[in-house]
N, C-alpha and C positions, 0 to 999 in steps of 0.2 A: 658391266660385271662389278658387283660388290665389293668394297675393299676389305682384305683382311685387316683383322686388329693388329697383326704383327707387322703390316707393311706401311710404309712412309706414304702419306697422303702427297699430293700434288704441292699443296701450301707447305708442308713440312719439308719437302724435299728442296723446294724453292731457298729455303733458309740454308741448305748446307751444301748444296751440289758445287757451288764454286770454291769450296774449302778441301776438297779431296785433291792429292796431289796430281799433276799432269803426267801421263806416260810420255816419256820422252824416246824410246827405241822400241825395237820388237812388233810383234803382230798386233793388229788392233784390239785393244783390250774389251773385256765383257763389260757388258753395261754396269756401271758403277751402283746405279740405284738397284738393279738386280742382286749384286752381290752384297749390298748392304741388307736388303731386304732378306736374303738367304741367311745371314748373319743374325739378324733379328729373331728369324724363325727358328734358329738352334737357341738362341737365348730364351725365347719365350716357352718353346716347347720341351728343353731338357734334352733332347734328342741325340743321340751319337751322331757324329759328322758323317759315317756312312750310310745313314739312315735319311739324309737329306732327300726331300722332295724333288723329283725329276724335273719339275717346272724351273728350278733354280740352275739345272745344267749339273755338269762333273763335280762332285764333291771335292776332287783334287784341285780343281780351279778355286773354288771357294775357299779351300784350306790355304793354298797358295797366296791367293790376294790378302785373306785376313791376316797371315803371318808378314806379309810385306807392310802393310797398314800397322799392324802391331810394332814392327821394327824401327819405323820412321815415325812413329808416335802420331799417327795420324787421328786415332781416336781422341788421345789426350788433346791434341791441338783444336780439333774441332769443338770439343767440350769447353775449353777454356774461350774460344772465340764465341760461344753461344751465351757465356754468362760473363761477359765483359762488363756489362752495366749491372751488375749483382748490388743487391742492397746490403750494404755493410753495417747497417747502423745496430742490429743485432744478428749474432752468429751462434748457431747450437752446433754442440759438438756431440757426438756418442758413437758407440758401436753396435754390432749386432752380429750374433754367432752364427756359423754356417756348417751344418754337417759336412765332413768330408767323406765322401762316398769311397768303395775300396778301390775304385779304378782311379784314384787320385793318387794313390801310394806307388812309389817304384820311380819317380823321376831320374833319369840318368844324365845328371849334368855336373857329375864330378865334385859336387858340393862337399866339403867337409862336414857340415852339420845340416843334414836333409832338413830337420824340422824348422830351423831358422830361415834358410834360403827359400824353401817353399811354403813358409807360414803355415804348417801344420803342426797343430800340438794336442797333446791329450789333455782333455779336461773333464769335468764331471759329466759331459754328454757323449765322450769317446773322442775321436781326432775330430777337431774342428778348427775353422779359419774365421778370425774376425775381419770384418768389414768396418773400418772406421771411416765416418764422414764427418763432414762440417757443410752446414746449410745456411743459406743467407735469411733475411728477415722474412722474405716470402715463401721460404721452404723449398728454394732451388739448390741443387747440390754445388759446391764451389770446388770440393777436393775429397779424395779418397785415398785410402792406404790400408794396407793389409798386415797382419800379425797372426801370429799362431794363437789359436783359441785358449791357450793356458795363460797367456799374458794379461796382466791388467790393465784396465783402460788408463790409469794414470800414468803407467810406464811409457807410454808413447805419444802421450799429449802434448807434449813440448816440442816434440820432432814434427807432430801434425800442425799445431798453431804455427811453429816457425816458417811453414809454407805458404802461410797466407799473410797478408798486410793486416793486422786487427788493431792497427791505429785509431783511435776513436769510436771504435766498435763496442759493444757489451756482450761477452760472453756468457752463453746461457748452458748451464751443464749442471747433470745430476752431483750427488754427493761423492761419486767415485773420483771426480775430479776435484775436490776440495782440499787437495794438499797444499803445505805452506809455500812448497816450491812453485807449483803451478800458479797459484795467487799472486805470488811475487813477480814471476814472470809476465803476467799479464799487466800488473801495474808498471811495470819498466818499460813495457812497449805504449804506455799511455792509452791503456783501454781500461774499461772498467769489467767487474764480472757479476753475475747472478747466480749463485752457486749455494745452495743450502748446506749449512756444517752437519757433519755426521753427529748421531745422539750421543756418542762416548768423545767428542772434540773436547780438549780441556779449555780452549780459548773460542768460544763462538761468536760469530758476527752476525749482523743484520743483513738481509736480503729483501729483495722487493717479491713478495709472494704471488702478486699479481702479475709482474712481468714475467715471472718463471712460468707461468700457465703458458708463454708463448713457445716454450720447448716441445710442445706437441708436434710442432712442424717437423723436427728431425724424426720422432716416432712416427710420424705419418708417412715421412718419405721412404725410410727403412722398411717400412711395411709394403709401400708400393712397388720397391725395387724387387722384392722377394716374389712379386708375381711374375717375374722372368724365371721359369723353375731352374734355370742352368746357374742361378745366382742363390736360390734357396736352399740347394744342395751342390757341394763342390764335386764335380766330376773330373776337373782338368789337373793334370800333373804338374803344371808348371804355373807359379803364380802370376808371371807376366800374362800369361794366357788367358786365366781367370780374370785379372784387372782389366786387360781389354774389353772383355765382354761386359763388365761393369761400366766402363766408359760409353760404350756402345749403346747399352741399355738407358743410360742416363741421357746421352744425346736424344734419344726418342723421347724421354720424357720432357725435357727442356723445349721441344719442337712442338709439342702439343700447345 
């Protein structure tokens, strides 16, 4: 039978099968590969959980397994195990906006500020969420973060860069990341940057235009991750749920 485009191939599964946590007690667990393929199908199709194909079994079982993996950081841990040998010579940083569907509203988590805690904000395109990413010199992702769509890229740039060891790296970014504060932080971390100055900058600096072209790698990746329809439009109320799907999609991409 022909492999579906949303399923893990035998070669892909061999790379991650031993990275899932082992079940210690209870009934024999459902096949991990089947459960992960079910999650990938949801991410690729953008379908609601209750519309899960019957071949994957009960949607309640898939939901329970996904929540367990999300809570113990399984997607996050597998993702970082796969990019342990990332190419840190050139790191590109950027973000992409995702339209928040009406179903993403109304999370009941007792948060004082819903827009901040669930990373949904009103911008020119309506309610949106921003996916921030850093990719290495080969275009493979090494870190993700979420913010409200109304937040400017430079606001969370320092927090994003602080999560990655950038010493000795060259940071490639567009003009939005060209603030003095960001450039000073990169320099203090013993890294360099290739960021063009804004046209209205008082003090302009030189940058390598040919090296800057390599920033297309993050544009390419952000385009690729939106092939997963659940990530191209946000339907999930909880930011942790949405972020876990991002890491699952990234795992599938890294295994190819």
